[in-house]
N, CA, C and O atoms as a CHARMM CRD file, in Angstrom:
* protein
*
  280
    1    1 MET  N     31.94300  -9.96100  26.46000 PROA 1      0.00000
    2    1 MET  CA    31.44100  -9.58400  27.38600 PROA 1      0.00000
    3    1 MET  C     31.85400  -7.90600  27.17500 PROA 1      0.00000
    4    1 MET  O     33.01600  -7.72800  26.81100 PROA 1      0.00000
    5    2 ASN  N     31.27100  -7.05400  27.31100 PROA 2      0.00000
    6    2 ASN  CA    31.87900  -5.75100  27.82400 PROA 2      0.00000
    7    2 ASN  C     32.47500  -5.14500  28.99400 PROA 2      0.00000
    8    2 ASN  O     31.75800  -4.80700  29.93600 PROA 2      0.00000
    9    3 LYS  N     33.45400  -5.01500  29.00800 PROA 3      0.00000
   10    3 LYS  CA    34.00400  -4.13700  30.53000 PROA 3      0.00000
   11    3 LYS  C     33.24000  -2.96300  31.06500 PROA 3      0.00000
   12    3 LYS  O     32.81500  -2.10000  30.29700 PROA 3      0.00000
   13    4 HSD  N     33.03500  -2.90100  32.50500 PROA 4      0.00000
   14    4 HSD  CA    32.68200  -1.60000  32.35500 PROA 4      0.00000
   15    4 HSD  C     33.31200  -0.97000  34.08200 PROA 4      0.00000
   16    4 HSD  O     33.93700  -1.73100  34.82000 PROA 4      0.00000
   17    5 ALA  N     33.07400   0.15200  34.38500 PROA 5      0.00000
   18    5 ALA  CA    33.49500   0.61800  34.68100 PROA 5      0.00000
   19    5 ALA  C     33.01400   0.38800  36.41800 PROA 5      0.00000
   20    5 ALA  O     31.89300   0.05500  36.80200 PROA 5      0.00000
   21    6 VAL  N     33.88500   0.59500  37.03800 PROA 6      0.00000
   22    6 VAL  CA    32.69800  -0.21000  38.71000 PROA 6      0.00000
   23    6 VAL  C     31.57900   0.58200  39.01700 PROA 6      0.00000
   24    6 VAL  O     31.60300   1.78100  39.29300 PROA 6      0.00000
   25    7 GLY  N     30.47600  -0.24500  38.94500 PROA 7      0.00000
   26    7 GLY  CA    28.56600   0.11800  39.05800 PROA 7      0.00000
   27    7 GLY  C     27.93400   0.70600  37.66300 PROA 7      0.00000
   28    7 GLY  O     26.90700   1.38500  37.65700 PROA 7      0.00000
   29    8 GLU  N     28.50900   0.43900  36.74100 PROA 8      0.00000
   30    8 GLU  CA    27.98300   0.75100  35.48500 PROA 8      0.00000
   31    8 GLU  C     27.55600  -0.42900  34.92600 PROA 8      0.00000
   32    8 GLU  O     28.29200  -1.41100  34.82900 PROA 8      0.00000
   33    9 THR  N     26.22800  -0.39100  34.49100 PROA 9      0.00000
   34    9 THR  CA    25.84200  -2.01200  33.99900 PROA 9      0.00000
   35    9 THR  C     25.16800  -1.25600  32.28300 PROA 9      0.00000
   36    9 THR  O     24.76400  -0.18900  31.82200 PROA 9      0.00000
   37   10 ASN  N     25.44900  -2.81900  31.83500 PROA 10     0.00000
   38   10 ASN  CA    24.91400  -2.45700  30.08500 PROA 10     0.00000
   39   10 ASN  C     23.39900  -2.68000  30.00800 PROA 10     0.00000
   40   10 ASN  O     22.87400  -3.72300  30.39800 PROA 10     0.00000
   41   11 ILE  N     22.82800  -1.80700  29.56700 PROA 11     0.00000
   42   11 ILE  CA    21.90800  -1.54200  29.15800 PROA 11     0.00000
   43   11 ILE  C     21.71500  -1.75700  28.19000 PROA 11     0.00000
   44   11 ILE  O     22.57000  -1.42100  27.37000 PROA 11     0.00000
   45   12 PRO  N     20.05600  -2.67900  27.55400 PROA 12     0.00000
   46   12 PRO  CA    20.33200  -2.59500  26.68200 PROA 12     0.00000
   47   12 PRO  C     19.18800  -1.60700  25.64100 PROA 12     0.00000
   48   12 PRO  O     18.07600  -1.28700  26.06000 PROA 12     0.00000
   49   13 LYS  N     19.75300  -1.17800  24.10600 PROA 13     0.00000
   50   13 LYS  CA    18.55800  -0.04600  23.65500 PROA 13     0.00000
   51   13 LYS  C     17.61400  -0.71700  23.60600 PROA 13     0.00000
   52   13 LYS  O     17.65300  -1.88200  23.21000 PROA 13     0.00000
   53   14 ALA  N     16.39800  -0.03200  24.06000 PROA 14     0.00000
   54   14 ALA  CA    14.83500  -0.14600  23.63800 PROA 14     0.00000
   55   14 ALA  C     14.81600  -0.56400  22.25400 PROA 14     0.00000
   56   14 ALA  O     15.52800  -0.03000  21.40400 PROA 14     0.00000
   57   15 SER  N     13.67900  -1.90400  21.91200 PROA 15     0.00000
   58   15 SER  CA    13.89000  -1.78400  20.78200 PROA 15     0.00000
   59   15 SER  C     12.84400  -1.13600  19.91000 PROA 15     0.00000
   60   15 SER  O     11.64300  -1.28200  20.13600 PROA 15     0.00000
   61   16 GLN  N     13.35900  -0.35200  18.81500 PROA 16     0.00000
   62   16 GLN  CA    11.51100   0.25500  18.23500 PROA 16     0.00000
   63   16 GLN  C     11.55800  -0.62400  16.86700 PROA 16     0.00000
   64   16 GLN  O     12.42100  -1.28400  16.28800 PROA 16     0.00000
   65   17 SER  N     10.27400  -0.31700  16.66000 PROA 17     0.00000
   66   17 SER  CA     9.14200  -0.83900  15.68100 PROA 17     0.00000
   67   17 SER  C      9.21800  -0.57100  14.56000 PROA 17     0.00000
   68   17 SER  O      9.30000   0.64300  14.37500 PROA 17     0.00000
   69   18 ASN  N      9.23400  -1.38200  13.37000 PROA 18     0.00000
   70   18 ASN  CA     9.63400  -0.64100  12.01800 PROA 18     0.00000
   71   18 ASN  C      9.20500   0.40700  11.64300 PROA 18     0.00000
   72   18 ASN  O      9.74700   1.40500  11.16800 PROA 18     0.00000
   73   19 GLU  N      7.33500  -0.07000  12.07000 PROA 19     0.00000
   74   19 GLU  CA     6.41700   1.52400  11.52000 PROA 19     0.00000
   75   19 GLU  C      6.93100   2.53300  12.17200 PROA 19     0.00000
   76   19 GLU  O      7.18500   2.05700  13.27800 PROA 19     0.00000
   77   20 ARG  N      7.37400   4.10300  12.17300 PROA 20     0.00000
   78   20 ARG  CA     8.06300   4.74500  12.43100 PROA 20     0.00000
   79   20 ARG  C      6.84000   5.72000  12.17100 PROA 20     0.00000
   80   20 ARG  O      6.10100   5.64800  11.19000 PROA 20     0.00000
   81   21 LYS  N      6.78600   6.21600  12.72500 PROA 21     0.00000
   82   21 LYS  CA     5.38200   7.62700  12.95100 PROA 21     0.00000
   83   21 LYS  C      5.88400   9.27100  12.78400 PROA 21     0.00000
   84   21 LYS  O      6.23900   9.84400  13.81400 PROA 21     0.00000
   85   22 PRO  N      5.91000  10.01700  11.48600 PROA 22     0.00000
   86   22 PRO  CA     6.46300  11.14300  11.25900 PROA 22     0.00000
   87   22 PRO  C      6.23400  11.72400  12.85000 PROA 22     0.00000
   88   22 PRO  O      5.52000  11.05400  13.59700 PROA 22     0.00000
   89   23 THR  N      6.73900  12.74800  13.25600 PROA 23     0.00000
   90   23 THR  CA     7.04900  13.21500  14.25200 PROA 23     0.00000
   91   23 THR  C      6.34400  15.24300  13.66800 PROA 23     0.00000
   92   23 THR  O      5.82500  16.11400  14.36600 PROA 23     0.00000
   93   24 MET  N      6.67000  15.23100  12.26600 PROA 24     0.00000
   94   24 MET  CA     6.07500  16.27500  12.35300 PROA 24     0.00000
   95   24 MET  C      5.02600  15.78200  10.87100 PROA 24     0.00000
   96   24 MET  O      4.85400  14.69200  10.32500 PROA 24     0.00000
   97   25 GLY  N      4.51800  17.08400  10.61200 PROA 25     0.00000
   98   25 GLY  CA     3.31800  16.65400   9.45900 PROA 25     0.00000
   99   25 GLY  C      2.11900  17.44100   9.72000 PROA 25     0.00000
  100   25 GLY  O      1.52400  17.89300  10.69900 PROA 25     0.00000
  101   26 ASP  N      1.98700  17.42100   8.25500 PROA 26     0.00000
  102   26 ASP  CA    -0.00600  18.12200   8.29500 PROA 26     0.00000
  103   26 ASP  C     -0.66500  17.12000   8.34600 PROA 26     0.00000
  104   26 ASP  O     -0.73700  16.31500   7.41800 PROA 26     0.00000
  105   27 ARG  N     -1.24000  17.01300   9.41700 PROA 27     0.00000
  106   27 ARG  CA    -2.57100  16.14700   9.93000 PROA 27     0.00000
  107   27 ARG  C     -3.94900  17.15800  10.17400 PROA 27     0.00000
  108   27 ARG  O     -4.80000  17.00600  11.05100 PROA 27     0.00000
  109   28 SER  N     -3.91800  17.84700   9.50200 PROA 28     0.00000
  110   28 SER  CA    -5.47300  18.93700   9.54700 PROA 28     0.00000
  111   28 SER  C     -6.55900  18.00100   8.48500 PROA 28     0.00000
  112   28 SER  O     -6.48800  17.60200   7.32300 PROA 28     0.00000
  113   29 PRO  N     -7.38800  17.92700   9.38900 PROA 29     0.00000
  114   29 PRO  CA    -8.47100  17.19900   8.48700 PROA 29     0.00000
  115   29 PRO  C     -8.76000  17.55600   7.09700 PROA 29     0.00000
  116   29 PRO  O     -9.51600  16.84200   6.43800 PROA 29     0.00000
  117   30 LYS  N     -8.23900  18.56400   6.61600 PROA 30     0.00000
  118   30 LYS  CA    -8.44800  18.91100   5.53300 PROA 30     0.00000
  119   30 LYS  C     -6.86600  18.04500   4.18100 PROA 30     0.00000
  120   30 LYS  O     -6.76800  18.12500   2.95700 PROA 30     0.00000
  121   31 SER  N     -6.17900  17.50600   4.97300 PROA 31     0.00000
  122   31 SER  CA    -4.65700  17.27000   4.70900 PROA 31     0.00000
  123   31 SER  C     -5.72600  15.59700   4.45300 PROA 31     0.00000
  124   31 SER  O     -6.15800  15.13500   3.39700 PROA 31     0.00000
  125   32 VAL  N     -5.85200  15.09000   5.78900 PROA 32     0.00000
  126   32 VAL  CA    -6.34200  13.64100   6.04900 PROA 32     0.00000
  127   32 VAL  C     -7.46000  13.15900   4.79800 PROA 32     0.00000
  128   32 VAL  O     -7.37800  12.11700   4.14900 PROA 32     0.00000
  129   33 GLN  N     -8.66900  14.37700   4.64200 PROA 33     0.00000
  130   33 GLN  CA    -9.55400  14.55500   3.64600 PROA 33     0.00000
  131   33 GLN  C     -8.69500  13.85800   2.39400 PROA 33     0.00000
  132   33 GLN  O     -8.96900  12.75500   1.92200 PROA 33     0.00000
  133   34 LYS  N     -7.43000  14.85400   1.87800 PROA 34     0.00000
  134   34 LYS  CA    -7.32100  14.88700   0.82800 PROA 34     0.00000
  135   34 LYS  C     -6.31900  13.93500   0.30000 PROA 34     0.00000
  136   34 LYS  O     -5.89000  13.97700  -0.85300 PROA 34     0.00000
  137   35 LYS  N     -5.95900  13.05500   1.21900 PROA 35     0.00000
  138   35 LYS  CA    -4.71600  12.28000   1.20600 PROA 35     0.00000
  139   35 LYS  C     -6.14700  11.08400   1.59200 PROA 35     0.00000
  140   35 LYS  O     -6.29500  11.75200   2.61500 PROA 35     0.00000
  141   36 ALA  N     -7.02000  10.23200   1.67400 PROA 36     0.00000
  142   36 ALA  CA    -8.28900   9.75300   2.21100 PROA 36     0.00000
  143   36 ALA  C     -8.50800   9.58600  -0.19600 PROA 36     0.00000
  144   36 ALA  O     -8.29000   8.70800  -1.03100 PROA 36     0.00000
  145   37 THR  N     -8.90000  10.67900  -0.20500 PROA 37     0.00000
  146   37 THR  CA    -9.57200  10.61700  -1.34100 PROA 37     0.00000
  147   37 THR  C     -8.82000  10.70500  -2.52100 PROA 37     0.00000
  148   37 THR  O     -9.37400  10.67400  -3.62000 PROA 37     0.00000
  149   38 GLN  N     -7.23300  10.84700  -2.35100 PROA 38     0.00000
  150   38 GLN  CA    -6.04200  10.40500  -3.31700 PROA 38     0.00000
  151   38 GLN  C     -6.51200   8.97700  -3.51700 PROA 38     0.00000
  152   38 GLN  O     -6.95500   8.61300  -4.60600 PROA 38     0.00000
  153   39 LYS  N     -6.43700   8.33800  -2.69400 PROA 39     0.00000
  154   39 LYS  CA    -5.83900   6.89600  -2.21100 PROA 39     0.00000
  155   39 LYS  C     -7.35100   6.12600  -2.83500 PROA 39     0.00000
  156   39 LYS  O     -7.55000   5.10000  -3.48700 PROA 39     0.00000
  157   40 GLN  N     -8.26100   7.20000  -2.26300 PROA 40     0.00000
  158   40 GLN  CA    -9.68200   6.21700  -2.95000 PROA 40     0.00000
  159   40 GLN  C     -9.78500   6.02900  -4.50700 PROA 40     0.00000
  160   40 GLN  O     -9.91300   4.95900  -5.10400 PROA 40     0.00000
  161   41 SER  N     -9.69300   7.45900  -5.11100 PROA 41     0.00000
  162   41 SER  CA    -9.11100   7.30000  -6.30900 PROA 41     0.00000
  163   41 SER  C     -8.19500   6.21800  -7.03300 PROA 41     0.00000
  164   41 SER  O     -8.47700   5.59600  -8.05800 PROA 41     0.00000
  165   42 LYS  N     -7.15200   6.14200  -6.34600 PROA 42     0.00000
  166   42 LYS  CA    -6.08300   5.60100  -7.41300 PROA 42     0.00000
  167   42 LYS  C     -6.62400   4.23000  -7.41200 PROA 42     0.00000
  168   42 LYS  O     -6.82500   3.70600  -8.50800 PROA 42     0.00000
  169   43 ASN  N     -6.92400   3.48200  -6.17800 PROA 43     0.00000
  170   43 ASN  CA    -7.82600   2.42400  -6.18900 PROA 43     0.00000
  171   43 ASN  C     -8.88200   1.85700  -7.29300 PROA 43     0.00000
  172   43 ASN  O     -8.80600   0.83400  -7.97300 PROA 43     0.00000
  173   44 ASP  N    -10.15800   3.12500  -7.23300 PROA 44     0.00000
  174   44 ASP  CA   -10.72400   3.09500  -8.59900 PROA 44     0.00000
  175   44 ASP  C    -10.53300   3.20300  -9.28400 PROA 44     0.00000
  176   44 ASP  O    -11.47100   3.21800 -10.08200 PROA 44     0.00000
  177   45 ASP  N     -8.95700   3.43300  -9.90900 PROA 45     0.00000
  178   45 ASP  CA    -8.37100   3.80700 -10.86000 PROA 45     0.00000
  179   45 ASP  C     -7.91400   2.30000 -11.51200 PROA 45     0.00000
  180   45 ASP  O     -7.78600   1.89400 -12.66800 PROA 45     0.00000
  181   46 VAL  N     -7.73100   1.67000 -10.13700 PROA 46     0.00000
  182   46 VAL  CA    -6.87800   0.18900 -10.77900 PROA 46     0.00000
  183   46 VAL  C     -7.70900  -0.69100 -11.04800 PROA 46     0.00000
  184   46 VAL  O     -7.65000  -1.51600 -11.96000 PROA 46     0.00000
  185   47 SER  N     -9.11100  -0.44700  -9.68700 PROA 47     0.00000
  186   47 SER  CA    -9.99500  -0.90200 -10.23200 PROA 47     0.00000
  187   47 SER  C    -10.96200  -1.32000 -11.21900 PROA 47     0.00000
  188   47 SER  O    -11.48000  -2.43700 -11.18900 PROA 47     0.00000
  189   48 LYS  N    -11.22000  -0.43000 -12.10700 PROA 48     0.00000
  190   48 LYS  CA   -10.98600   0.29300 -13.08600 PROA 48     0.00000
  191   48 LYS  C    -10.58600  -0.38700 -14.68600 PROA 48     0.00000
  192   48 LYS  O    -11.18200  -0.61700 -15.73900 PROA 48     0.00000
  193   49 LYS  N     -8.91000  -0.56700 -14.01500 PROA 49     0.00000
  194   49 LYS  CA    -8.69400  -0.91100 -15.17900 PROA 49     0.00000
  195   49 LYS  C     -8.74900  -3.20100 -15.37400 PROA 49     0.00000
  196   49 LYS  O     -8.71200  -3.81400 -16.44000 PROA 49     0.00000
  197   50 LYS  N     -8.82100  -3.69700 -14.22900 PROA 50     0.00000
  198   50 LYS  CA    -8.58300  -4.39800 -14.07500 PROA 50     0.00000
  199   50 LYS  C    -10.06200  -4.91800 -14.96300 PROA 50     0.00000
  200   50 LYS  O    -10.05600  -5.82900 -15.79100 PROA 50     0.00000
  201   51 GLN  N    -11.36900  -4.05600 -14.54200 PROA 51     0.00000
  202   51 GLN  CA   -12.36400  -4.50900 -15.22100 PROA 51     0.00000
  203   51 GLN  C    -12.52800  -4.40000 -16.50400 PROA 51     0.00000
  204   51 GLN  O    -13.46000  -5.06100 -16.96200 PROA 51     0.00000
  205   52 GLN  N    -11.58300  -3.42900 -17.63000 PROA 52     0.00000
  206   52 GLN  CA   -11.43500  -3.21700 -18.39700 PROA 52     0.00000
  207   52 GLN  C    -10.71700  -4.46400 -19.08200 PROA 52     0.00000
  208   52 GLN  O    -10.89500  -4.81700 -20.24700 PROA 52     0.00000
  209   53 LEU  N     -9.97300  -4.99600 -18.26300 PROA 53     0.00000
  210   53 LEU  CA    -9.17100  -6.20700 -18.84100 PROA 53     0.00000
  211   53 LEU  C     -9.82600  -7.37700 -18.86000 PROA 53     0.00000
  212   53 LEU  O    -10.08800  -8.03900 -19.86500 PROA 53     0.00000
  213   54 ILE  N    -10.07600  -7.61800 -17.80200 PROA 54     0.00000
  214   54 ILE  CA   -11.31300  -8.57800 -17.57700 PROA 54     0.00000
  215   54 ILE  C    -12.69000  -8.97800 -18.84200 PROA 54     0.00000
  216   54 ILE  O    -13.03000 -10.10800 -19.19400 PROA 54     0.00000
  217   55 THR  N    -13.33100  -7.50300 -19.36500 PROA 55     0.00000
  218   55 THR  CA   -13.69500  -7.13300 -19.72700 PROA 55     0.00000
  219   55 THR  C    -13.61300  -7.21500 -21.95400 PROA 55     0.00000
  220   55 THR  O    -14.40800  -7.38600 -22.87800 PROA 55     0.00000
  221   56 SER  N    -12.35900  -7.00100 -21.79700 PROA 56     0.00000
  222   56 SER  CA   -11.46900  -7.60300 -23.20100 PROA 56     0.00000
  223   56 SER  C    -11.38400  -8.78100 -23.33700 PROA 56     0.00000
  224   56 SER  O    -11.44400  -9.01700 -24.54300 PROA 56     0.00000
  225   57 GLN  N    -11.25500  -9.84000 -22.66600 PROA 57     0.00000
  226   57 GLN  CA   -10.76700 -11.09200 -22.74000 PROA 57     0.00000
  227   57 GLN  C    -12.23000 -11.97700 -22.90000 PROA 57     0.00000
  228   57 GLN  O    -12.54100 -12.81300 -23.74800 PROA 57     0.00000
  229   58 GLN  N    -12.73100 -11.62600 -22.13300 PROA 58     0.00000
  230   58 GLN  CA   -13.85800 -12.15900 -22.47300 PROA 58     0.00000
  231   58 GLN  C    -14.60900 -11.78000 -23.62500 PROA 58     0.00000
  232   58 GLN  O    -15.20200 -12.75900 -24.08000 PROA 58     0.00000
  233   59 ALA  N    -14.88900 -10.31600 -24.52700 PROA 59     0.00000
  234   59 ALA  CA   -14.91300 -10.37700 -25.53200 PROA 59     0.00000
  235   59 ALA  C    -14.22000 -11.71700 -26.63900 PROA 59     0.00000
  236   59 ALA  O    -14.58200 -12.68400 -27.31000 PROA 59     0.00000
  237   60 THR  N    -12.95500 -10.91500 -26.22700 PROA 60     0.00000
  238   60 THR  CA   -12.03800 -11.55800 -27.67400 PROA 60     0.00000
  239   60 THR  C    -12.08900 -13.06000 -27.86500 PROA 60     0.00000
  240   60 THR  O    -11.75100 -13.73700 -28.83600 PROA 60     0.00000
  241   61 LYS  N    -12.91200 -13.62400 -25.96700 PROA 61     0.00000
  242   61 LYS  CA   -13.01600 -15.21000 -25.51000 PROA 61     0.00000
  243   61 LYS  C    -14.60200 -15.48800 -26.63300 PROA 61     0.00000
  244   61 LYS  O    -14.88000 -16.57400 -27.14000 PROA 61     0.00000
  245   62 ALA  N    -15.08400 -14.74000 -26.72500 PROA 62     0.00000
  246   62 ALA  CA   -16.49200 -14.63200 -27.60700 PROA 62     0.00000
  247   62 ALA  C    -15.89200 -14.19900 -28.91000 PROA 62     0.00000
  248   62 ALA  O    -16.27100 -15.06500 -29.69900 PROA 62     0.00000
  249   63 LYS  N    -15.48100 -13.71000 -29.27900 PROA 63     0.00000
  250   63 LYS  CA   -15.15100 -13.93200 -30.74200 PROA 63     0.00000
  251   63 LYS  C    -14.67000 -15.04100 -31.38800 PROA 63     0.00000
  252   63 LYS  O    -15.01200 -15.48300 -32.48500 PROA 63     0.00000
  253   64 ALA  N    -13.68900 -15.53600 -30.46800 PROA 64     0.00000
  254   64 ALA  CA   -13.31600 -17.08500 -30.83900 PROA 64     0.00000
  255   64 ALA  C    -13.90000 -17.84100 -30.78700 PROA 64     0.00000
  256   64 ALA  O    -13.79300 -18.77900 -31.57600 PROA 64     0.00000
  257   65 ALA  N    -14.99400 -17.79200 -29.63000 PROA 65     0.00000
  258   65 ALA  CA   -16.29000 -19.12900 -30.07400 PROA 65     0.00000
  259   65 ALA  C    -16.67700 -18.38100 -31.22600 PROA 65     0.00000
  260   65 ALA  O    -16.15100 -18.88300 -32.22000 PROA 65     0.00000
  261   66 ALA  N    -17.44200 -17.29900 -31.53000 PROA 66     0.00000
  262   66 ALA  CA   -18.11500 -17.30400 -33.03200 PROA 66     0.00000
  263   66 ALA  C    -17.34800 -17.66600 -34.30300 PROA 66     0.00000
  264   66 ALA  O    -18.01300 -18.09500 -35.24500 PROA 66     0.00000
  265   67 ASN  N    -16.08300 -17.54800 -34.43300 PROA 67     0.00000
  266   67 ASN  CA   -15.27800 -17.98100 -35.41100 PROA 67     0.00000
  267   67 ASN  C    -15.60000 -19.34700 -35.24200 PROA 67     0.00000
  268   67 ASN  O    -16.11100 -20.01900 -36.13800 PROA 67     0.00000
  269   68 LYS  N    -15.30700 -19.79100 -34.08200 PROA 68     0.00000
  270   68 LYS  CA   -15.33400 -21.87900 -34.38400 PROA 68     0.00000
  271   68 LYS  C    -16.58900 -22.38700 -34.57700 PROA 68     0.00000
  272   68 LYS  O    -16.66200 -23.52900 -35.03200 PROA 68     0.00000
  273   69 LYS  N    -17.96900 -21.56100 -34.23500 PROA 69     0.00000
  274   69 LYS  CA   -18.98200 -21.92400 -35.04500 PROA 69     0.00000
  275   69 LYS  C    -19.32100 -21.25900 -36.32500 PROA 69     0.00000
  276   69 LYS  O    -20.50700 -21.32800 -36.65100 PROA 69     0.00000
  277   70 LYS  N    -18.45700 -20.58700 -37.16500 PROA 70     0.00000
  278   70 LYS  CA   -18.85200 -20.40400 -38.06700 PROA 70     0.00000
  279   70 LYS  C    -18.28700 -21.78100 -39.63200 PROA 70     0.00000
  280   70 LYS  O    -18.72600 -21.63300 -40.77200 PROA 70     0.00000
């Protein structure tokens, strides 16, 4: 236990959440819209790549099945 001078108390610091909010930054509507658009575009790209992968896998399976029938 820490020793303090007479009358002092040991008050623990308030815990801080892991999520830190920036104190400064551009929060204009234009900035928010730009970030939202960029995020949506990135998600669209990821979705498109996944769909292309699925399509190519299906095409490969279809070719393999066609070759087995011959």
